[in-house]
C-alpha positions as CSV (number, residue, x, y, z in Angstrom):
1,M,-0.2,-0.2,-0.2
2,T,1.3,3.2,-1.1
3,A,1.9,5.4,2.0
4,I,0.4,9.4,1.4
5,A,1.9,12.1,3.6
6,I,0.3,15.4,4.1
7,T,3.1,17.8,4.0
8,Q,1.7,21.0,3.9
9,I,-1.7,22.9,4.9
10,G,-2.9,26.1,3.8
11,L,-6.0,27.5,6.0
12,C,-8.4,30.3,5.8
13,T,-11.0,29.8,8.3
14,P,-13.7,31.4,10.7
15,L,-11.3,30.5,13.3
16,G,-8.3,32.0,11.8
17,N,-5.9,31.3,9.1
18,S,-2.7,30.2,11.5
19,P,-2.5,26.3,12.7
20,E,-2.1,27.7,16.1
21,S,-4.8,29.9,16.6
22,V,-7.6,27.5,14.6
23,L,-6.1,24.9,17.0
24,T,-6.5,26.7,20.0
25,R,-10.1,27.8,19.2
26,L,-11.2,24.6,18.0
27,L,-10.2,22.7,21.6
28,N,-11.5,25.5,23.3
29,G,-15.2,25.1,21.7
30,D,-14.9,29.0,20.6
31,S,-18.1,30.1,18.7
32,S,-17.4,33.6,18.5
33,A,-16.7,33.3,14.8
34,M,-20.5,32.9,14.1
35,Q,-22.2,36.3,13.4
36,W,-25.6,37.4,12.7
37,R,-26.5,38.4,9.4
38,D,-29.3,40.0,7.5
39,D,-28.2,40.2,4.0
40,L,-28.4,36.8,3.4
41,L,-32.0,35.4,3.7
42,F,-34.6,37.5,2.1
43,S,-36.8,37.4,5.1
44,Q,-34.9,37.3,8.4
45,S,-31.5,37.2,10.0
46,C,-29.4,34.2,10.0
47,L,-26.4,33.1,12.2
48,V,-23.3,32.4,9.7
49,G,-19.7,31.3,9.9
50,V,-17.8,34.2,8.7
51,V,-14.2,35.0,7.7
52,E,-13.3,38.5,8.4
53,D,-12.3,40.9,5.8
54,D,-9.4,41.9,7.2
55,Q,-8.1,38.0,7.1
56,L,-8.2,37.8,3.2
57,L,-5.7,38.3,0.8
58,A,-6.7,40.0,-2.7
59,V,-6.6,38.1,-6.2
60,P,-3.9,39.8,-7.9
61,P,-4.6,42.1,-10.5
62,H,-3.3,40.3,-13.9
63,M,-6.0,37.6,-12.6
64,H,-9.0,40.3,-12.5
65,H,-11.3,37.9,-14.4
66,F,-11.4,35.4,-11.6
67,A,-11.7,38.1,-8.9
68,C,-14.3,37.0,-6.4
69,R,-14.7,36.8,-2.8
70,N,-14.4,32.7,-3.1
71,N,-10.9,33.0,-4.7
72,Q,-10.0,35.3,-2.2
73,L,-10.6,32.7,0.4
74,L,-8.9,30.3,-1.5
75,H,-5.9,32.6,-2.5
76,T,-5.5,33.2,1.3
77,A,-5.0,29.6,2.0
78,A,-2.8,29.2,-1.3
79,M,-0.3,31.6,-0.3
80,Q,0.4,29.6,3.0
81,I,1.5,26.3,0.6
82,E,3.4,28.3,-2.0
83,Q,6.7,27.3,-0.8
84,A,5.9,23.7,-0.7
85,V,4.7,24.3,-4.7
86,V,7.4,25.9,-5.8
87,Q,9.5,23.1,-4.2
88,A,7.7,20.7,-6.1
89,K,7.7,22.3,-9.3
90,Q,11.7,22.1,-8.7
91,Q,11.8,18.8,-7.9
92,Y,8.9,16.7,-10.2
93,G,8.3,19.4,-12.5
94,R,5.0,21.5,-13.6
95,S,3.0,18.7,-15.3
96,R,3.5,16.7,-12.1
97,I,1.6,18.4,-9.8
98,G,-2.3,18.1,-9.7
99,V,-5.1,19.9,-8.5
100,V,-8.4,18.7,-7.1
101,L,-10.9,20.8,-5.2
102,G,-14.5,21.0,-3.7
103,S,-16.7,23.4,-4.0
104,S,-20.5,23.8,-4.1
105,T,-20.9,27.8,-4.4
106,S,-18.0,28.9,-6.8
107,G,-18.3,32.8,-7.3
108,I,-22.1,32.8,-7.4
109,S,-22.4,35.8,-4.7
110,K,-20.4,37.9,-7.6
111,G,-23.3,36.4,-10.2
112,E,-26.0,37.8,-7.4
113,A,-24.6,41.3,-7.5
114,A,-24.3,41.2,-11.2
115,L,-27.8,40.2,-11.7
116,K,-28.9,43.2,-9.2
117,Y,-26.7,45.5,-11.3
118,R,-28.1,44.5,-14.1
119,A,-31.6,44.9,-13.0
120,E,-30.9,48.7,-12.0
121,H,-28.4,49.7,-15.1
122,D,-29.7,47.4,-17.8
123,V,-26.1,46.0,-18.2
124,F,-23.9,43.6,-16.4
125,P,-21.1,45.6,-14.8
126,D,-17.3,45.5,-16.2
127,S,-16.0,43.6,-13.4
128,Y,-18.1,40.5,-13.8
129,H,-17.1,37.3,-15.6
130,Y,-19.2,34.3,-15.8
131,S,-16.2,32.4,-15.3
132,Q,-16.1,33.7,-11.8
133,Q,-18.9,31.6,-10.9
134,E,-17.8,28.3,-12.6
135,L,-17.4,25.5,-10.2
136,G,-14.4,24.8,-12.4
137,S,-12.8,28.1,-11.7
138,T,-11.6,27.2,-8.2
139,S,-9.2,24.6,-9.3
140,L,-8.1,26.7,-12.5
141,Y,-7.6,29.6,-10.7
142,L,-5.3,27.5,-8.1
143,Q,-3.2,25.9,-11.3
144,K,-2.7,29.6,-12.8
145,I,-1.4,30.7,-9.5
146,F,0.8,28.1,-9.2
147,D,1.8,27.9,-13.3
148,I,1.5,24.1,-12.6
149,D,0.1,22.0,-15.4
150,G,-1.1,18.5,-14.2
151,P,-4.2,17.3,-13.7
152,C,-6.8,19.6,-12.8
153,Y,-10.8,19.8,-11.7
154,T,-13.2,20.9,-9.5
155,I,-15.6,18.0,-7.5
156,S,-19.1,19.3,-6.7
157,T,-21.2,16.7,-4.5
158,A,-22.5,18.9,-2.3
159,C,-21.4,18.4,1.2
160,S,-19.0,15.5,0.4
161,S,-17.4,17.6,-1.9
162,S,-13.9,18.4,-0.2
163,A,-13.9,14.9,1.3
164,K,-13.8,13.3,-1.9
165,V,-10.5,15.1,-3.2
166,F,-8.7,13.0,-0.9
167,A,-9.8,9.7,-2.8
168,A,-9.3,11.3,-6.2
169,A,-5.5,12.4,-5.1
170,K,-4.7,8.9,-3.9
171,R,-5.7,7.7,-7.4
172,L,-3.6,10.2,-9.1
173,L,-0.5,9.6,-6.8
174,N,-0.9,5.7,-6.8
175,S,-1.2,5.6,-10.6
176,Q,1.8,7.7,-11.0
177,L,-0.1,10.4,-12.6
178,C,0.9,13.0,-10.0
179,D,3.8,13.2,-7.3
180,M,2.1,15.9,-5.6
181,V,-1.6,16.9,-5.4
182,I,-2.7,19.7,-3.8
183,V,-6.3,18.9,-2.5
184,G,-9.0,20.9,-0.3
185,G,-11.9,22.8,-0.7
186,V,-13.8,26.7,-0.9
187,D,-16.8,28.0,-0.5
188,S,-18.5,31.5,0.5
189,L,-21.4,32.8,1.9
190,C,-24.2,33.5,-1.3
191,Q,-28.3,34.2,-0.8
192,L,-28.8,31.2,-3.2
193,T,-27.5,29.1,-1.1
194,L,-29.2,30.4,2.1
195,N,-32.4,30.8,0.9
196,G,-32.4,27.0,-0.8
197,F,-31.7,25.7,2.6
198,N,-34.3,28.2,3.9
199,A,-36.8,26.9,1.5
200,L,-36.2,23.3,2.8
201,E,-37.1,24.4,6.2
202,S,-33.1,23.5,7.2
203,V,-31.7,26.7,8.5
204,S,-31.7,27.0,12.3
205,K,-33.2,30.1,13.9
206,G,-30.0,30.3,16.2
207,Q,-27.0,28.4,16.8
208,C,-27.2,24.9,15.3
209,N,-27.5,22.5,18.1
210,P,-26.0,19.1,16.6
211,F,-27.6,15.7,18.0
212,S,-30.1,17.7,20.4
213,Q,-33.7,16.9,20.9
214,N,-34.0,20.5,20.2
215,R,-32.1,20.6,16.9
216,D,-33.5,22.2,14.2
217,G,-31.1,23.3,11.2
218,I,-27.7,24.1,10.2
219,N,-25.7,27.3,10.2
220,I,-23.7,28.1,6.6
221,G,-20.1,28.8,7.2
222,E,-17.1,30.0,4.3
223,G,-13.8,29.3,4.1
224,A,-11.0,27.5,2.2
225,V,-8.6,25.0,3.4
226,L,-5.9,23.3,1.1
227,F,-3.7,20.3,1.7
228,T,-0.1,19.2,-0.4
229,L,-0.5,15.2,-0.8
230,E,2.8,13.3,-1.8
231,R,3.8,9.5,-1.7
232,G,6.0,9.4,1.6
233,Q,6.0,9.8,5.0
234,S,5.3,12.5,7.3
235,E,3.8,13.4,10.6
236,V,0.1,13.0,9.9
237,M,-1.0,10.6,7.1
238,L,-3.9,9.8,5.1
239,A,-4.3,6.6,6.1
240,G,-7.7,5.9,4.6
241,V,-10.5,6.9,2.4
242,G,-13.9,5.2,1.8
243,E,-16.8,6.8,-0.7
244,S,-20.2,5.4,-1.7
245,A,-23.3,6.6,-3.2
246,D,-26.9,5.2,-1.8
247,A,-28.9,7.8,-3.8
248,H,-31.9,7.1,-1.6
249,H,-33.0,10.4,-1.9
250,I,-32.5,13.7,-3.4
251,S,-32.0,15.6,-0.1
252,A,-33.1,12.9,2.7
253,P,-30.2,10.7,4.0
254,H,-31.1,6.9,4.2
255,P,-32.8,6.4,7.6
256,D,-30.6,3.7,8.6
257,G,-27.2,5.1,7.3
258,Q,-26.4,2.4,5.0
259,G,-24.2,4.7,2.4
260,A,-22.5,6.4,5.5
261,I,-22.1,2.5,6.9
262,D,-20.4,1.7,3.9
263,A,-18.5,4.7,3.8
264,M,-16.7,4.5,7.1
265,N,-16.2,0.6,6.4
266,Q,-14.2,0.7,3.3
267,A,-12.4,3.7,5.1
268,L,-11.4,1.4,7.5
269,D,-10.4,-1.7,5.1
270,D,-8.5,1.0,3.2
271,A,-6.8,1.9,6.1
272,N,-5.7,-1.7,7.4
273,I,-7.5,-0.9,10.8
274,Q,-10.0,-2.2,13.0
275,S,-12.9,0.1,14.2
276,T,-11.4,-0.2,17.8
277,D,-8.4,1.9,16.3
278,I,-9.9,5.0,15.6
279,D,-9.1,7.7,18.5
280,Y,-11.8,10.3,17.5
281,I,-14.5,10.8,15.4
282,N,-15.2,14.5,13.8
283,L,-19.3,13.8,12.9
284,H,-20.6,15.0,10.0
285,G,-23.4,16.6,12.5
286,T,-25.1,19.3,10.3
287,A,-27.7,19.0,13.4
288,T,-30.9,18.6,10.9
289,P,-33.2,16.1,12.5
290,K,-33.0,13.3,9.8
291,N,-29.0,13.8,9.3
292,D,-27.8,13.6,13.3
293,A,-30.4,10.6,13.4
294,M,-29.1,8.5,10.6
295,E,-25.2,9.2,11.6
296,S,-25.6,7.8,15.1
297,R,-27.4,5.0,14.0
298,A,-24.6,4.7,11.4
299,V,-21.7,5.1,14.0
300,Q,-23.5,2.7,16.3
301,A,-23.7,-0.1,13.5
302,V,-19.8,0.4,12.7
303,F,-18.7,1.0,16.0
304,A,-21.1,-1.3,18.3
305,E,-20.1,-1.0,22.1
306,N,-16.8,0.7,21.2
307,I,-17.5,4.1,19.8
308,P,-14.9,6.4,20.3
309,P,-15.1,10.1,21.4
310,C,-16.7,12.3,18.7
311,S,-18.0,15.7,18.3
312,S,-19.6,17.8,15.3
313,T,-17.7,21.2,14.9
314,K,-20.3,22.9,13.0
315,P,-21.7,24.9,15.8
316,L,-17.6,26.8,15.8
317,V,-17.9,27.6,11.9
318,G,-21.0,26.8,10.8
319,H,-21.5,24.1,7.7
320,L,-19.0,24.9,5.0
321,L,-21.0,22.8,2.6
322,G,-18.9,21.9,-0.2
323,A,-15.6,23.0,2.1
324,A,-16.8,21.1,4.9
325,G,-14.9,18.2,4.3
326,A,-11.8,19.8,3.8
327,I,-12.3,22.2,7.2
328,E,-13.3,19.1,9.3
329,A,-9.8,17.1,7.9
330,A,-7.9,20.0,8.7
331,F,-9.2,20.0,12.5
332,C,-8.4,16.0,12.4
333,Y,-5.1,17.1,11.1
334,L,-4.2,19.6,13.7
335,I,-5.2,17.7,16.7
336,L,-3.1,14.5,15.6
337,S,-0.3,17.0,14.9
338,D,2.7,18.0,17.4
339,L,0.6,21.6,18.1
340,N,-1.5,19.5,20.4
341,P,0.9,17.4,22.9
342,Q,-1.7,16.8,25.2
343,N,-4.0,15.0,23.0
344,K,-7.0,17.3,23.5
345,L,-10.0,16.8,21.8
346,P,-12.4,19.3,20.0
347,P,-15.5,19.7,22.5
348,Q,-19.2,19.1,21.3
349,V,-20.9,22.9,21.6
350,W,-24.5,22.0,22.4
351,D,-27.5,22.0,25.1
352,K,-26.7,18.8,26.1
353,Q,-30.4,17.4,26.0
354,A,-29.7,14.1,23.9
355,D,-32.3,12.9,21.6
356,P,-33.8,9.8,23.0
357,N,-34.9,8.3,19.8
358,D,-31.6,8.3,18.5
359,P,-28.2,6.2,19.7
360,S,-26.6,7.5,22.2
361,L,-22.9,9.0,21.2
362,P,-19.9,9.8,23.2
363,L,-19.7,13.4,22.9
364,I,-17.2,15.3,24.3
365,E,-17.0,17.5,27.1
366,P,-15.1,20.8,27.3
367,S,-11.2,20.1,28.2
368,Q,-11.3,16.0,27.1
369,C,-8.4,14.6,26.4
370,K,-7.0,11.3,25.2
371,Q,-4.1,9.2,26.4
372,K,-3.8,7.9,23.1
373,L,-4.5,9.5,20.1
374,R,-3.1,8.4,16.8
375,Y,-6.6,7.7,14.3
376,A,-9.1,10.2,13.4
377,M,-11.7,9.6,11.4
378,S,-14.0,12.5,9.7
379,N,-17.6,11.9,8.4
380,S,-19.1,13.8,5.5
381,F,-22.5,13.0,4.1
382,A,-24.3,14.7,1.2
383,F,-27.2,15.1,-0.9
384,G,-28.1,12.8,-3.3
385,G,-26.3,10.1,-0.4
386,S,-23.0,10.9,-1.9
387,N,-20.9,9.6,1.4
388,A,-17.4,10.2,2.1
389,S,-15.1,9.2,5.5
390,I,-11.5,10.2,5.7
391,I,-9.1,8.5,8.5
392,F,-6.0,10.1,9.2
393,M,-3.0,8.9,11.3
394,K,-0.5,10.1,13.3
395,Q,3.2,8.6,12.3
396,H,5.2,6.7,14.7
397,Q,8.0,9.2,15.6
398,G,10.8,6.9,13.9
399,L,9.2,7.1,10.5
400,V,9.0,10.6,10.3
């Protein structure tokens, strides 16, 4: 089995842009990045996870036709991995570096603003280009910024998008088509997404409350996270990936979580470990009634009486949709890294009123630690029954 190393990470999240700040706020259960906005839903205010404008880098002037908030988020994360990519270009060559990103919004907010301008002025603004909102523009932008020429595409499978990129990268590396693959996800806040979920009655009236009997829906967030993957060894490794598509319903999950069960079991098989080896699960945990019920049943089916400590981190940053898999993968990466020597775990932020209709999960209390923390699993379950589960491994000291 080819060893896949995570060699670099870039962050642009509601919890900050540096590994240290993100990890600190994550482990403290800091939900202060959630802000009320009245410019997203047509009829009411909503709570969303926001990246502050002063954290963002500008899209370079020569890339003006890609200029949008989505690519600003992406650019901010990309500059943190730039030196790793420059070194890889020298070592492997431009054509040996691939890009696979996940997104569900791309630059659609730029299109929303352009349509409003057109309604008022009868023409589109000069700054608007349709390419800004194409899903493929995210990966293409990164390819052009880094001047690389390997395989380049965007995966858009709703909330599993940037989890599935790890499986895609693994295939590219194992098949020798690439020597480095840049993976991750990016999504930005926009009216289209918020009002779409609101029409489904899936937006929470307050802070989302995963696995509570009082849960009433999601909060949406924004951000970008990137990883560089290469064959070899590193402090934190990509151990296994599982994918499934149960296609139970266009938006509702399979009630027993059959696809989720398949994805988790495939990830365990791919990592060549047992369920008892997993030390932490980052749950998909959207706080919608059907998703949380399904996931609790699926986790119980896979782990039986040995469910490890777990939490949903969406109350801290919101649901990043196409970028959710990437940011939650980053959380797993960070807790396994040397930045977390005490093996602290991300707490579950909720009202502690468990739903008696769902299997009980060992949700993490504040300041909870693990004696051993080697394997972490991250779950992403999307509309249409598109499921992905990823396992990360903390490397043995002697193999780094």
